[in-house]
N, C-alpha and C positions, 0 to 999 in steps of 0.2 A: 038295186046299189053294186057299184065294182068290186070286185073282192079285192082286199087289199093285200098288197103282196109281202112278204117274210123276207128279210134281211139280217141273216146272223152273222153277229159282232164278234165271235169265237169259234175257232173250228180247232177242235182236237181229232187228230190223226195219228195215226204210228211216225214212229221216227227212225229216217233212212238217213244213207251215206250220203245221197241227194240234198237234207235238206239242214246239216254241217251236223251229226248225229245227235243235234237237242244241244249243242252249248250257246249259241246265239241265245235260246228259251234262260238254259241254263243261269246265263249272266246278268240276264233280265228281272231276274228275282234271287238274283241277290243278297236284298233284303231278310229274302228266306233264310238261304242257306245261317245269315246272320244268327235269327230267330233259334235256329236248330244247334248252333254253337251253344247261344247263351244256356239255351234249355239242358242241355248237355252237362256243359259242366256245373252249372249249379243241383241236376237231378243226383249225379253219379257219389257226391259225397254230404249231401243233404243233412241225412240224421246219422251221421257216423260221430264215435267218439272224437278223434285224432279232424279230421276234415281234411284241410290238406296237407298236412303234417304226413299223410300215407305217400303224397309225393317224395318225399324227401326221404322214407322213414325205406319204402321198397328198395331202391337202389343200392343202398346201404347194407341192407339186410341180405342182399344175392353177393354184395362186394364181399363179406364176411364170409359168407359159405363158398365163395371162387378160393378166397385165399385159406381156406380151411383145406381144401377138396383140390384144386389144383397148382394151390402153393406150394402149400407145405407137405400135403401124403401124396400128391402125384410127383411134385417137382417139375413142372414146367415152366421153363424159364420164359421173359417177357420181354426180351432185347435189355437187357440190363436201365429197365424204366421201372420204378417202383409199383410194385405189386396195385398197391388200391388206385392208383391212375390209369395203370394198363388197362385192369379191368373194367373201371366205372364209366372210362372211354366206350366201352364198348357193347355195356349193359346198355347204359341211355341211346343209344342210337338202334338197338333189336331192338329194347321194350319197346320201345315209338313204332316202328318197324311191323311188329307181332303184333299190339294190341289197334294197331287200325286197319292189318289186313284181318284179323277174328271177327274184329267190328265189322269190318266193310262184309266180309262174305256172309253175315248171318244178317244181313239187311231187310231182304223181305220178311222174314220169320219174324225177327223185331218189329218194323213198321205193317205186318199185314192190317193191322186194325183199324191204321190211317192210310194205309193207300185203298180200300175199298169204302171209305167214305166219302172223301177229295180229291180232286182232281189237283194233281202242282206237278212240275218235274223230278220225275224217282231219282232220278241226277243227285238231288236238294243233297238226299238223304246221306250216303257215303261220302259225300264234299265233306258235308259238313262235320262227318263223322273224323274225319281225317285234320282237319282243323280246330276241331275242339280238343284232340288229343294233343294237338301243338303244347296246348297252354300246358298239360303234365309235364312234356318234355323239356320246356323252356325252363319251370320247375328240377327237374332232377339236374338238367344240363348244369344249371346255379349248383348243386351239389358237387357235379364236377369240378366246375370253376375252383371252388370253396376248397378241395382239396388237392388243387393242382397248383394253387399259391402255394397253400400251405407247407408241400415239400420244395419249392422254389424257395423260401422265404429259407427252409433248414441247409438251404446250399447244395442243393440235389441239379445236375445237370439235367436239364432239359430245353430243347435248342427248339421252340416255335417261330417258325418261318412264312414265307410269301402265300407257301402254299396253302394255306390255312384261311388265305380268302376264297377257295374254292369251297368254302361250306355250304352257302348256301345253294351253290349247285348238288352236292351230295344230298342234301336234308326235302332238294325239289326231285332227286332221282328217287331217293327213298320213299317217298310221296306218292310218285310215281306209279313206282309196282307195286307197293301196296295196295294202290287205288284200283290197278289193272287188274293185277293176280285176284285179289277179292274180288271184285264183279264179276271176274268168272267162275270161281268157285261160287258165290251167290249162284249165280243161276245156273249150275247144272244142280246143286243140292235140294233147290226148289222142287227137282220132281224127286231127284234119287237124292235121300235122307240120311244114310247108310254110308254117303261119301263126306259128312260133316267128320264123324272120328276120323277118315282119312286121312284127310287135311288138319285136322286140328295134330296127330303123330307126326305128321309128315313138316310140319312148321317146327314142330319140339324137335325132332331131327335135325333142319336145318339148321340150325343154332350153331351144330355140333360143325357142320362142312364148311362154317364164317370164322374166321380167325377172331372170333371173341374170346378167349378163354386160355389162347395161346396166339406166337404171332405166323403169320406166316414164315416165316424163313426157320420157324423150328420143323416141315417139311420138307424134309432133304428130296423124298424120291419124287422124280422127275415128271412120272407119268401123273402124280397124284395131287403133283401141284399143280401140272396144268389142270388137271379135271379141279380140282379148286378154284383159278379163273376163269371158268365156265359158268362159277358160281355169280349173276351179277352184284351180290353183295358183297364179295369180298372185296373189288378194285373201291367200295364205297368206304366202308371198313380201312381199310389202309390206306386211305388217301387222307381219312380226318385223322389217321393217328401218327401220318407221317410228316401234316403239317402242324399239329399238336406238340410234336414235342421230337421230333428229327427220326424217329428210329419207323422200320416198316420199310415196304415198300411201294412205289408208287409209278404208274406208267398212264401216261398219256393214250395209250391203245384200249389198257384195259379198262379205264375209265368214259370212254369213246365208248367201250361196246355195252355199256351198266348204262347210260343214257341213251341209244339206240335199245335196248334189249325195251325199256323204261318205257318208250314210243309205243313199240309193238307191243305189249302187253297191254299196253292204254287203248290202244282202235280195238284191240278183238275184245278187251273187257264191256268196256263201250257199246259197242256192236252186239255182243250177246245179251247185257243186261238190257238194251232196248227192242229188243225181238223178243226176250220172256218176259216184261213186262206184262202186255200186252194178255199173256194168258194166264199170269201167275197166281192170278185170286180162284182160279179153277182147278190149282194144282196143288196149293199150299195147303 
C-alpha cells in the first residue's frame, strides 16, 4: 500500500523584511485585534468604584496640580491662554502617549503566558493596546472640549483655525512613536530587565522636555530651543495647541520631522520585535 503524502495547510516561520514585517498577517487577524481591544477596555475598570469616571477624574486632578505648582507657585506663563485650557490640551495628548508607550513596552512580560500557549501574530497585542487606549483618550479629550467651551462662553478669546484639521495626523504620529519606541523597549527589556527602570524614568523626564506645562515661546535660549525641536513630541503638541487656540508655534518642517521620526522608529521597532519574538520564551 502506497504511503499517503502529507500536505501542510499552515506554515509558521520567522517574519522578515522580505515578508513585509508581518503586516499582511496582522491585517488578516484584525478581528483578533478587536477582541483584544474589547478585553482591555472591559478588564481595566471592571472592579472599580468609579468605573470609567476615572477617565475624567485623572486629567482634572493633574490639571489642578499643574495650576497650583506651575501656575501659582512657579508663575510660568501660558501664552495668554487660560491655564486650565492650556494644561488640559497637553495633558490629554501626553497621557495617551505615555500610557501607550508604557503598555507596549511591557508586551512580552504582560502576555508571556498567552504567547507560550498559542500562536497568533504577536504584533496583535501591542497594536490592540494603542487602540484600546484611544477609547480612554477620547473621553479625556471630551473633558478638554467641555472646559474649552466653558471659557469660550465666558468670552475668552480663543482662536481655533484650519490647522486643527491636522489633528488626525498628530494623533496617528503620536500612536506611531509610542508603538515604535515601545516595541524597541519591549525587545530590549526581555533580556535586560533592569532597563525597565531606566525607561520608566526616561519617560517621566521626557515630559519636562516637551512643552506641556510651559509654552515653547518660554524657552528663549536659542540652543535650548533647537534642542527642544529635536524632540519629536514638541511639534505634535505645538501643532495641536496652535490649531486649537491660535497660540504657540507651528512649522511644517518640524511636523514633517516628527512624522519621519515616527516611520523610522516603527521600522526599527517592528524589526526588533519580530526578531526577538522567536526567542523571548527562553529569556523571559
